py3Dmol code that shows the C-alpha trace and the ligand (Angstrom):
import py3Dmol

protein = """\
ATOM      1  CA  MET A   1    -144.130   7.965  92.054  1.00  0.00           C
ATOM      2  CA  ALA A   2    -140.460   8.951  91.753  1.00  0.00           C
ATOM      3  CA  ARG A   3    -139.895  12.151  89.784  1.00  0.00           C
ATOM      4  CA  ALA A   4    -138.017  11.832  86.489  1.00  0.00           C
ATOM      5  CA  GLU A   5    -134.475  13.240  86.724  1.00  0.00           C
ATOM      6  CA  PRO A   6    -134.080  16.552  84.896  1.00  0.00           C
ATOM      7  CA  LYS A   7    -132.703  16.105  81.377  1.00  0.00           C
ATOM      8  CA  ARG A   8    -129.827  18.529  81.965  1.00  0.00           C
ATOM      9  CA  LYS A   9    -128.663  16.683  85.097  1.00  0.00           C
ATOM     10  CA  LYS A  10    -128.700  13.425  83.153  1.00  0.00           C
ATOM     11  CA  GLN A  11    -126.660  15.017  80.379  1.00  0.00           C
ATOM     12  CA  ALA A  12    -124.140  16.480  82.888  1.00  0.00           C
ATOM     13  CA  GLU A  13    -123.699  13.085  84.516  1.00  0.00           C
ATOM     14  CA  HIS A  14    -123.110  11.261  81.231  1.00  0.00           C
ATOM     15  CA  PRO A  15    -120.559   8.439  81.847  1.00  0.00           C
ATOM     16  CA  LEU A  16    -118.221   9.887  79.214  1.00  0.00           C
ATOM     17  CA  LEU A  17    -118.100  13.212  81.093  1.00  0.00           C
ATOM     18  CA  MET A  18    -117.948  11.646  84.549  1.00  0.00           C
ATOM     19  CA  ALA A  19    -115.111   9.204  83.765  1.00  0.00           C
ATOM     20  CA  PRO A  20    -112.277  11.786  83.982  1.00  0.00           C
ATOM     21  CA  VAL A  21    -113.905  13.425  87.019  1.00  0.00           C
ATOM     22  CA  ASP A  22    -114.183  10.055  88.812  1.00  0.00           C
ATOM     23  CA  TRP A  23    -110.619   9.191  87.783  1.00  0.00           C
ATOM     24  CA  LEU A  24    -109.315  12.396  89.365  1.00  0.00           C
ATOM     25  CA  GLU A  25    -111.498  12.047  92.486  1.00  0.00           C
ATOM     26  CA  GLU A  26    -110.373   8.455  93.146  1.00  0.00           C
ATOM     27  CA  ARG A  27    -106.721   9.440  92.932  1.00  0.00           C
ATOM     28  CA  SER A  28    -106.729  12.839  94.657  1.00  0.00           C
ATOM     29  CA  GLY A  29    -110.013  13.591  96.449  1.00  0.00           C
ATOM     30  CA  LEU A  30    -109.817  17.033  94.770  1.00  0.00           C
ATOM     31  CA  ILE A  31    -113.409  16.917  93.475  1.00  0.00           C
ATOM     32  CA  GLY A  32    -114.736  16.189  96.976  1.00  0.00           C
ATOM     33  CA  GLY A  33    -112.637  19.095  98.282  1.00  0.00           C
ATOM     34  CA  LEU A  34    -113.995  21.413  95.575  1.00  0.00           C
ATOM     35  CA  LYS A  35    -117.579  20.326  96.357  1.00  0.00           C
ATOM     36  CA  TYR A  36    -116.983  20.969 100.068  1.00  0.00           C
ATOM     37  CA  PHE A  37    -115.635  24.443  99.221  1.00  0.00           C
ATOM     38  CA  LEU A  38    -118.487  25.355  96.855  1.00  0.00           C
ATOM     39  CA  PHE A  39    -121.376  23.985  98.927  1.00  0.00           C
ATOM     40  CA  ARG A  40    -120.149  24.810 102.448  1.00  0.00           C
ATOM     41  CA  LYS A  41    -122.570  26.688 104.673  1.00  0.00           C
ATOM     42  CA  VAL A  42    -122.165  30.441 105.185  1.00  0.00           C
ATOM     43  CA  PRO A  43    -124.201  32.657 107.539  1.00  0.00           C
ATOM     44  CA  ARG A  44    -127.543  33.638 105.998  1.00  0.00           C
ATOM     45  CA  ASP A  45    -126.827  37.339 106.663  1.00  0.00           C
ATOM     46  CA  THR A  46    -123.590  37.339 104.663  1.00  0.00           C
ATOM     47  CA  ASN A  47    -123.571  40.639 102.735  1.00  0.00           C
ATOM     48  CA  TRP A  48    -121.582  42.806 100.315  1.00  0.00           C
ATOM     49  CA  PHE A  49    -118.989  43.654 102.993  1.00  0.00           C
ATOM     50  CA  HIS A  50    -117.949  39.995 102.902  1.00  0.00           C
ATOM     51  CA  THR A  51    -116.868  40.370  99.270  1.00  0.00           C
ATOM     52  CA  LEU A  52    -113.969  42.679 100.193  1.00  0.00           C
ATOM     53  CA  GLY A  53    -111.637  39.739 100.900  1.00  0.00           C
ATOM     54  CA  SER A  54    -112.349  38.193  97.484  1.00  0.00           C
ATOM     55  CA  ALA A  55    -111.975  41.638  95.879  1.00  0.00           C
ATOM     56  CA  THR A  56    -108.516  41.931  97.507  1.00  0.00           C
ATOM     57  CA  LEU A  57    -107.675  38.465  96.197  1.00  0.00           C
ATOM     58  CA  THR A  58    -108.817  39.466  92.681  1.00  0.00           C
ATOM     59  CA  ALA A  59    -106.619  42.594  92.823  1.00  0.00           C
ATOM     60  CA  PHE A  60    -103.673  40.407  93.881  1.00  0.00           C
ATOM     61  CA  ILE A  61    -104.274  38.005  90.964  1.00  0.00           C
ATOM     62  CA  VAL A  62    -104.427  40.961  88.507  1.00  0.00           C
ATOM     63  CA  GLN A  63    -101.097  42.216  89.939  1.00  0.00           C
ATOM     64  CA  THR A  64     -99.543  38.759  89.511  1.00  0.00           C
ATOM     65  CA  VAL A  65    -100.684  38.313  85.899  1.00  0.00           C
ATOM     66  CA  THR A  66     -99.746  41.852  84.756  1.00  0.00           C
ATOM     67  CA  GLY A  67     -96.451  41.597  86.695  1.00  0.00           C
ATOM     68  CA  VAL A  68     -95.494  38.412  84.832  1.00  0.00           C
ATOM     69  CA  VAL A  69     -96.184  40.120  81.481  1.00  0.00           C
ATOM     70  CA  LEU A  70     -94.108  43.169  82.497  1.00  0.00           C
ATOM     71  CA  ALA A  71     -91.246  40.889  83.572  1.00  0.00           C
ATOM     72  CA  PHE A  72     -91.000  39.560  79.988  1.00  0.00           C
ATOM     73  CA  TYR A  73     -89.838  43.020  78.848  1.00  0.00           C
ATOM     74  CA  TYR A  74     -88.413  44.793  81.900  1.00  0.00           C
ATOM     75  CA  LYS A  75     -84.598  44.923  82.229  1.00  0.00           C
ATOM     76  CA  PRO A  76     -83.372  45.300  85.839  1.00  0.00           C
ATOM     77  CA  SER A  77     -80.162  47.257  85.255  1.00  0.00           C
ATOM     78  CA  PRO A  78     -79.582  51.002  85.801  1.00  0.00           C
ATOM     79  CA  ASN A  79     -78.642  51.497  82.129  1.00  0.00           C
ATOM     80  CA  GLU A  80     -81.680  49.736  80.696  1.00  0.00           C
ATOM     81  CA  ALA A  81     -84.483  49.880  83.295  1.00  0.00           C
ATOM     82  CA  TYR A  82     -85.831  53.315  82.308  1.00  0.00           C
ATOM     83  CA  SER A  83     -85.639  52.659  78.553  1.00  0.00           C
ATOM     84  CA  SER A  84     -87.303  49.237  78.933  1.00  0.00           C
ATOM     85  CA  ILE A  85     -90.191  50.918  80.773  1.00  0.00           C
ATOM     86  CA  GLN A  86     -90.413  53.534  77.989  1.00  0.00           C
ATOM     87  CA  TYR A  87     -90.493  50.713  75.439  1.00  0.00           C
ATOM     88  CA  ILE A  88     -93.304  48.927  77.322  1.00  0.00           C
ATOM     89  CA  THR A  89     -95.332  52.149  77.580  1.00  0.00           C
ATOM     90  CA  ASN A  90     -94.840  53.594  74.093  1.00  0.00           C
ATOM     91  CA  ASP A  91     -93.987  50.770  71.686  1.00  0.00           C
ATOM     92  CA  LEU A  92     -95.211  47.428  72.970  1.00  0.00           C
ATOM     93  CA  THR A  93     -98.718  46.431  71.839  1.00  0.00           C
ATOM     94  CA  LEU A  94    -101.069  47.154  74.754  1.00  0.00           C
ATOM     95  CA  GLY A  95     -97.975  47.637  76.942  1.00  0.00           C
ATOM     96  CA  TRP A  96     -99.409  50.956  78.225  1.00  0.00           C
ATOM     97  CA  LEU A  97    -102.523  49.061  79.380  1.00  0.00           C
ATOM     98  CA  VAL A  98    -100.637  46.279  81.168  1.00  0.00           C
ATOM     99  CA  ARG A  99     -98.287  48.764  82.841  1.00  0.00           C
ATOM    100  CA  GLY A 100    -101.182  51.067  83.764  1.00  0.00           C
ATOM    101  CA  MET A 101    -103.131  48.150  85.253  1.00  0.00           C
ATOM    102  CA  HIS A 102    -100.084  47.113  87.308  1.00  0.00           C
ATOM    103  CA  ARG A 103     -99.302  50.657  88.501  1.00  0.00           C
ATOM    104  CA  TRP A 104    -102.868  51.654  89.393  1.00  0.00           C
ATOM    105  CA  GLY A 105    -103.701  48.115  90.493  1.00  0.00           C
ATOM    106  CA  ALA A 106    -101.032  48.390  93.214  1.00  0.00           C
ATOM    107  CA  SER A 107    -102.989  51.230  94.842  1.00  0.00           C
ATOM    108  CA  VAL A 108    -106.302  49.411  94.334  1.00  0.00           C
ATOM    109  CA  PHE A 109    -104.826  46.318  96.056  1.00  0.00           C
ATOM    110  CA  ILE A 110    -103.660  48.334  99.098  1.00  0.00           C
ATOM    111  CA  ILE A 111    -106.969  50.265  99.356  1.00  0.00           C
ATOM    112  CA  LEU A 112    -109.015  47.031  99.189  1.00  0.00           C
ATOM    113  CA  LEU A 113    -106.694  45.437 101.744  1.00  0.00           C
ATOM    114  CA  PHE A 114    -107.414  48.245 104.222  1.00  0.00           C
ATOM    115  CA  LEU A 115    -111.165  48.150 103.501  1.00  0.00           C
ATOM    116  CA  HIS A 116    -111.187  44.366 104.073  1.00  0.00           C
ATOM    117  CA  MET A 117    -109.208  44.782 107.291  1.00  0.00           C
ATOM    118  CA  GLY A 118    -111.643  47.505 108.410  1.00  0.00           C
ATOM    119  CA  ARG A 119    -114.631  45.243 107.794  1.00  0.00           C
ATOM    120  CA  VAL A 120    -112.958  42.392 109.705  1.00  0.00           C
ATOM    121  CA  PHE A 121    -112.257  44.772 112.615  1.00  0.00           C
ATOM    122  CA  LEU A 122    -115.738  46.332 112.702  1.00  0.00           C
ATOM    123  CA  PHE A 123    -117.438  42.917 112.490  1.00  0.00           C
ATOM    124  CA  GLY A 124    -115.266  41.678 115.381  1.00  0.00           C
ATOM    125  CA  ALA A 125    -114.074  38.866 113.104  1.00  0.00           C
ATOM    126  CA  TYR A 126    -110.605  38.931 114.718  1.00  0.00           C
ATOM    127  CA  LYS A 127    -112.060  37.376 117.919  1.00  0.00           C
ATOM    128  CA  TYR A 128    -111.894  33.719 118.930  1.00  0.00           C
ATOM    129  CA  PRO A 129    -111.383  31.437 117.044  1.00  0.00           C
ATOM    130  CA  ARG A 130    -110.053  33.668 114.241  1.00  0.00           C
ATOM    131  CA  GLU A 131    -107.131  35.395 116.045  1.00  0.00           C
ATOM    132  CA  LEU A 132    -104.579  33.397 114.066  1.00  0.00           C
ATOM    133  CA  ASN A 133    -106.174  34.491 110.794  1.00  0.00           C
ATOM    134  CA  TRP A 134    -105.960  38.121 111.924  1.00  0.00           C
ATOM    135  CA  LEU A 135    -102.238  37.635 112.671  1.00  0.00           C
ATOM    136  CA  LEU A 136    -101.725  36.115 109.211  1.00  0.00           C
ATOM    137  CA  GLY A 137    -103.565  39.158 107.850  1.00  0.00           C
ATOM    138  CA  VAL A 138    -101.126  41.494 109.641  1.00  0.00           C
ATOM    139  CA  LEU A 139     -98.201  39.673 107.978  1.00  0.00           C
ATOM    140  CA  LEU A 140    -100.021  39.964 104.628  1.00  0.00           C
ATOM    141  CA  LEU A 141    -100.398  43.696 105.186  1.00  0.00           C
ATOM    142  CA  VAL A 142     -96.677  44.147 105.939  1.00  0.00           C
ATOM    143  CA  LEU A 143     -95.662  42.117 102.868  1.00  0.00           C
ATOM    144  CA  ALA A 144     -98.132  44.012 100.649  1.00  0.00           C
ATOM    145  CA  MET A 145     -96.635  47.364 101.750  1.00  0.00           C
ATOM    146  CA  LEU A 146     -93.108  46.043 101.117  1.00  0.00           C
ATOM    147  CA  GLU A 147     -94.209  44.882  97.663  1.00  0.00           C
ATOM    148  CA  GLY A 148     -95.366  48.430  96.891  1.00  0.00           C
ATOM    149  CA  PHE A 149     -92.132  49.952  98.245  1.00  0.00           C
ATOM    150  CA  THR A 150     -89.814  47.657  96.267  1.00  0.00           C
ATOM    151  CA  GLY A 151     -91.865  48.037  93.059  1.00  0.00           C
ATOM    152  CA  TYR A 152     -91.679  51.840  93.197  1.00  0.00           C
ATOM    153  CA  LEU A 153     -87.930  51.890  92.431  1.00  0.00           C
ATOM    154  CA  LEU A 154     -88.123  49.703  89.323  1.00  0.00           C
ATOM    155  CA  PRO A 155     -89.025  52.404  86.694  1.00  0.00           C
ATOM    156  CA  TRP A 156     -85.689  54.043  87.682  1.00  0.00           C
ATOM    157  CA  ASP A 157     -86.868  57.593  87.055  1.00  0.00           C
ATOM    158  CA  GLN A 158     -86.417  60.644  89.297  1.00  0.00           C
ATOM    159  CA  THR A 159     -89.568  59.929  91.345  1.00  0.00           C
ATOM    160  CA  ALA A 160     -88.550  56.307  91.855  1.00  0.00           C
ATOM    161  CA  TYR A 161     -84.993  57.226  92.879  1.00  0.00           C
ATOM    162  CA  TRP A 162     -85.849  59.975  95.369  1.00  0.00           C
ATOM    163  CA  ALA A 163     -88.829  58.116  96.857  1.00  0.00           C
ATOM    164  CA  THR A 164     -86.465  55.210  97.543  1.00  0.00           C
ATOM    165  CA  VAL A 165     -83.858  57.550  99.097  1.00  0.00           C
ATOM    166  CA  VAL A 166     -86.587  58.765 101.490  1.00  0.00           C
ATOM    167  CA  GLY A 167     -87.836  55.199 102.182  1.00  0.00           C
ATOM    168  CA  ILE A 168     -84.362  53.819 102.921  1.00  0.00           C
ATOM    169  CA  ASN A 169     -83.458  56.824 105.124  1.00  0.00           C
ATOM    170  CA  LEU A 170     -86.717  56.350 107.055  1.00  0.00           C
ATOM    171  CA  ASN A 171     -85.808  52.709 107.664  1.00  0.00           C
ATOM    172  CA  ALA A 172     -82.365  53.802 108.859  1.00  0.00           C
ATOM    173  CA  THR A 173     -83.948  55.747 111.740  1.00  0.00           C
ATOM    174  CA  ALA A 174     -85.489  52.606 113.288  1.00  0.00           C
ATOM    175  CA  PRO A 175     -83.976  51.736 116.711  1.00  0.00           C
ATOM    176  CA  PHE A 176     -81.237  49.027 116.710  1.00  0.00           C
ATOM    177  CA  ALA A 177     -82.182  47.350 113.378  1.00  0.00           C
ATOM    178  CA  GLY A 178     -82.310  50.631 111.392  1.00  0.00           C
ATOM    179  CA  PRO A 179     -78.701  50.840 110.128  1.00  0.00           C
ATOM    180  CA  PHE A 180     -78.632  47.117 109.188  1.00  0.00           C
ATOM    181  CA  LEU A 181     -81.969  47.415 107.406  1.00  0.00           C
ATOM    182  CA  SER A 182     -80.902  50.402 105.321  1.00  0.00           C
ATOM    183  CA  ASP A 183     -77.518  48.775 104.466  1.00  0.00           C
ATOM    184  CA  PHE A 184     -79.332  45.620 103.437  1.00  0.00           C
ATOM    185  CA  LEU A 185     -81.789  47.502 101.212  1.00  0.00           C
ATOM    186  CA  ARG A 186     -79.145  49.760  99.625  1.00  0.00           C
ATOM    187  CA  GLY A 187     -76.705  46.890  99.044  1.00  0.00           C
ATOM    188  CA  GLY A 188     -73.754  49.339  99.067  1.00  0.00           C
ATOM    189  CA  GLN A 189     -72.728  52.952  99.777  1.00  0.00           C
ATOM    190  CA  GLU A 190     -75.038  54.424  97.140  1.00  0.00           C
ATOM    191  CA  ILE A 191     -78.377  53.584  95.594  1.00  0.00           C
ATOM    192  CA  GLY A 192     -77.308  51.924  92.345  1.00  0.00           C
ATOM    193  CA  THR A 193     -76.996  48.605  90.522  1.00  0.00           C
ATOM    194  CA  GLU A 194     -77.009  46.524  93.726  1.00  0.00           C
ATOM    195  CA  THR A 195     -80.068  48.306  95.085  1.00  0.00           C
ATOM    196  CA  LEU A 196     -82.010  47.771  91.865  1.00  0.00           C
ATOM    197  CA  SER A 197     -81.080  44.039  91.770  1.00  0.00           C
ATOM    198  CA  ARG A 198     -82.146  43.597  95.399  1.00  0.00           C
ATOM    199  CA  PHE A 199     -85.421  45.423  94.967  1.00  0.00           C
ATOM    200  CA  TYR A 200     -86.136  43.471  91.769  1.00  0.00           C
ATOM    201  CA  SER A 201     -85.462  40.117  93.462  1.00  0.00           C
ATOM    202  CA  LEU A 202     -87.545  41.054  96.517  1.00  0.00           C
ATOM    203  CA  HIS A 203     -90.373  42.398  94.334  1.00  0.00           C
ATOM    204  CA  MET A 204     -90.415  39.440  91.908  1.00  0.00           C
ATOM    205  CA  LEU A 205     -89.536  36.438  94.049  1.00  0.00           C
ATOM    206  CA  LEU A 206     -89.355  36.668  97.822  1.00  0.00           C
ATOM    207  CA  ILE A 207     -92.324  38.910  98.649  1.00  0.00           C
ATOM    208  CA  PRO A 208     -94.821  37.463  96.106  1.00  0.00           C
ATOM    209  CA  GLY A 209     -93.798  33.940  97.226  1.00  0.00           C
ATOM    210  CA  GLY A 210     -94.473  34.894 100.843  1.00  0.00           C
ATOM    211  CA  LEU A 211     -97.771  36.544  99.897  1.00  0.00           C
ATOM    212  CA  ILE A 212     -98.974  33.478  97.976  1.00  0.00           C
ATOM    213  CA  GLY A 213     -98.049  31.120 100.855  1.00  0.00           C
ATOM    214  CA  LEU A 214     -99.784  33.329 103.429  1.00  0.00           C
ATOM    215  CA  ILE A 215    -102.892  33.795 101.247  1.00  0.00           C
ATOM    216  CA  VAL A 216    -103.226  29.992 100.916  1.00  0.00           C
ATOM    217  CA  LEU A 217    -103.027  29.629 104.733  1.00  0.00           C
ATOM    218  CA  HIS A 218    -105.422  32.575 105.204  1.00  0.00           C
ATOM    219  CA  LEU A 219    -108.036  31.045 102.888  1.00  0.00           C
ATOM    220  CA  TYR A 220    -107.603  27.605 104.467  1.00  0.00           C
ATOM    221  CA  LEU A 221    -108.514  29.138 107.835  1.00  0.00           C
ATOM    222  CA  VAL A 222    -111.451  31.070 106.314  1.00  0.00           C
ATOM    223  CA  ILE A 223    -112.854  27.793 104.932  1.00  0.00           C
ATOM    224  CA  ARG A 224    -112.125  25.831 108.119  1.00  0.00           C
ATOM    225  CA  LEU A 225    -113.632  28.379 110.533  1.00  0.00           C
ATOM    226  CA  GLY A 226    -116.304  29.910 108.285  1.00  0.00           C
ATOM    227  CA  VAL A 227    -117.022  33.631 108.045  1.00  0.00           C
ATOM    228  CA  THR A 228    -118.538  35.753 110.826  1.00  0.00           C
ATOM    229  CA  SER A 229    -121.991  37.287 110.740  1.00  0.00           C
ATOM    230  CA  PRO A 230    -122.408  41.079 110.933  1.00  0.00           C
ATOM    231  CA  PRO A 231    -122.421  42.599 114.469  1.00  0.00           C
ATOM    232  CA  TRP A 232    -126.185  43.286 114.273  1.00  0.00           C
ATOM    233  CA  SER A 233    -126.886  39.566 113.831  1.00  0.00           C
ATOM    234  CA  LYS A 234    -127.714  37.096 116.629  1.00  0.00           C
ATOM    235  CA  GLU A 235    -124.823  34.995 115.331  1.00  0.00           C
ATOM    236  CA  ALA A 236    -122.236  37.826 115.566  1.00  0.00           C
ATOM    237  CA  ALA A 237    -118.665  36.968 116.592  1.00  0.00           C
ATOM    238  CA  GLY A 238    -118.163  36.818 120.363  1.00  0.00           C
ATOM    239  CA  THR A 239    -121.844  36.127 121.229  1.00  0.00           C
ATOM    240  CA  GLU A 240    -122.831  33.034 123.240  1.00  0.00           C
ATOM    241  CA  ARG A 241    -124.008  30.233 121.001  1.00  0.00           C
ATOM    242  CA  GLU A 242    -125.631  26.955 121.720  1.00  0.00           C
ATOM    243  CA  GLU A 243    -124.578  25.028 118.681  1.00  0.00           C
ATOM    244  CA  VAL A 244    -121.024  23.890 117.995  1.00  0.00           C
ATOM    245  CA  ILE A 245    -119.012  26.184 115.684  1.00  0.00           C
ATOM    246  CA  THR A 246    -117.343  23.435 113.652  1.00  0.00           C
ATOM    247  CA  ALA A 247    -117.599  19.695 114.120  1.00  0.00           C
ATOM    248  CA  LYS A 248    -115.673  17.805 111.506  1.00  0.00           C
ATOM    249  CA  ARG A 249    -114.508  14.255 112.089  1.00  0.00           C
ATOM    250  CA  GLY A 250    -110.804  14.026 112.757  1.00  0.00           C
ATOM    251  CA  LEU A 251    -110.368  17.694 113.672  1.00  0.00           C
ATOM    252  CA  VAL A 252    -110.110  19.373 117.044  1.00  0.00           C
ATOM    253  CA  GLU A 253    -113.335  21.234 117.530  1.00  0.00           C
ATOM    254  CA  PRO A 254    -113.034  24.928 118.492  1.00  0.00           C
ATOM    255  CA  ARG A 255    -115.264  25.969 121.419  1.00  0.00           C
ATOM    256  CA  PRO A 256    -115.953  29.363 122.979  1.00  0.00           C
ATOM    257  CA  ARG A 257    -113.545  30.319 125.764  1.00  0.00           C
ATOM    258  CA  GLY A 258    -114.541  29.315 129.286  1.00  0.00           C
ATOM    259  CA  ASP A 259    -116.342  26.235 128.000  1.00  0.00           C
ATOM    260  CA  GLY A 260    -113.521  23.866 128.971  1.00  0.00           C
ATOM    261  CA  ALA A 261    -110.569  22.865 126.810  1.00  0.00           C
ATOM    262  CA  ALA A 262    -110.984  22.132 123.093  1.00  0.00           C
ATOM    263  CA  ALA A 263    -112.519  18.692 122.745  1.00  0.00           C
ATOM    264  CA  ASP A 264    -111.134  15.937 120.573  1.00  0.00           C
ATOM    265  CA  VAL A 265    -114.078  14.837 118.441  1.00  0.00           C
ATOM    266  CA  ARG A 266    -112.322  12.029 116.607  1.00  0.00           C
ATOM    267  CA  GLY A 267    -115.407   9.875 116.157  1.00  0.00           C
ATOM    268  CA  ARG A 268    -116.237   9.844 119.877  1.00  0.00           C
ATOM    269  CA  PRO A 269    -119.876  10.265 120.901  1.00  0.00           C
ATOM    270  CA  GLU A 270    -120.580  13.280 123.157  1.00  0.00           C
ATOM    271  CA  ALA A 271    -120.391  12.371 126.874  1.00  0.00           C
TER     272      ALA A 271
END
"""
ligand_1 = """\
43
HEM
C -103.680 39.755 100.384
C -104.477 40.106 101.355
C -105.750 39.402 101.783
C -106.563 38.567 101.081
C -106.421 38.096 99.640
C -107.636 38.174 101.981
C -108.692 37.349 101.634
C -109.740 37.019 102.476
C -110.968 36.359 102.085
C -111.309 35.918 100.652
C -111.726 36.212 103.194
C -113.148 35.601 103.284
C -114.197 36.604 102.827
C -114.215 37.879 103.650
O -114.378 37.802 104.869
O -114.044 38.950 103.046
C -110.973 36.745 104.317
C -111.372 36.719 105.639
C -110.634 37.211 106.711
N -109.518 38.026 106.624
Fe -108.498 38.421 104.929
N -107.429 38.765 103.207
C -106.298 39.547 103.125
C -105.777 40.368 104.125
C -106.237 40.423 105.427
C -105.766 41.341 106.457
C -104.734 42.458 106.232
C -106.431 41.007 107.618
C -106.297 41.613 109.002
C -105.207 42.088 109.515
C -107.312 39.892 107.322
C -108.094 39.220 108.232
C -109.120 38.349 107.904
C -109.968 37.677 108.871
C -109.846 37.736 110.413
C -110.925 36.968 108.125
C -112.080 36.137 108.655
C -113.305 37.023 108.531
C -114.569 36.377 109.032
O -114.509 35.274 109.571
O -115.618 37.004 108.876
N -107.198 39.591 105.972
N -109.777 37.249 103.849
"""
view = py3Dmol.view(width=600, height=400)
view.addModel(protein, "pdb")
view.setStyle({"model": 0}, {"cartoon": {"style": "trace"}})
view.addModel(ligand_1, "xyz")
view.setStyle({"model": 1}, {"stick": {}})
view.zoomTo()
view.show()
């Protein structure tokens, strides 16, 4: 005898609730994509170390949200920057909290980034077929450091000013590109209005835009390739495996090196 469907499931699949979901699915396929994301298979020995990537992502989201709130009140000009920061900290309701979260959160983001990178390295997760994701990660790391550097000048206090003098002078010592890099960052002979505008634009627009684009690509590859098992597992990255790593219709299937070229699995039965 067929088992009666649970009452809750019936309630959740009520036609009135499902209509908008079906409407969206028919027109976009987004619901199918979300289901694939939520119910995809992950190695059974996935552990707490695998949460470091999501923790880094959470720190980035906190930085984005608090940064947007700060941008409502911050004034990027040498005459007003410092006083606008004082206003946010001392007068604005909960301004001290938002600023504190953004300032401390920047360090938390960088620390988590390094911990995540360390876990990826120690688990050998940079090996085939995830080399490209490692390279994207390196770009993410560079952009994250630049985000920290450009944000440091914005409070326009003594620490900000002199830390930026040191940072720009360090850049100037790089071979060949050094002088161009420091001129570009300074925007003139002295650190002043131009420098602050440049750092503000880089910190608010260019670098976060790049970070968001790279994070989307990074997560796409994580979902497409799956995560690696820990090195003590039989399934660890780089070990010989019998089963195919990914076999999705319409995609080129990645295979371990030395096992012939990548096969096109577009609906063709195995020879
Ligand atoms: C904004 C920075 C970053 C974010 C938000 C991020 C996010 C994530 C997430 C959510 C995962 C899947 C879960 C996990 O393995 O922890 C992941 C995996 C991965 N990340 Fe990152 N990541 C970042 C930076 C980096 C960096 C700096 C590297 C290395 C240079 C890197 C290399 C990788 C690799 C190779 C994987 C695949 C790991 C596996 O298959 O086990 N990521 N990342």
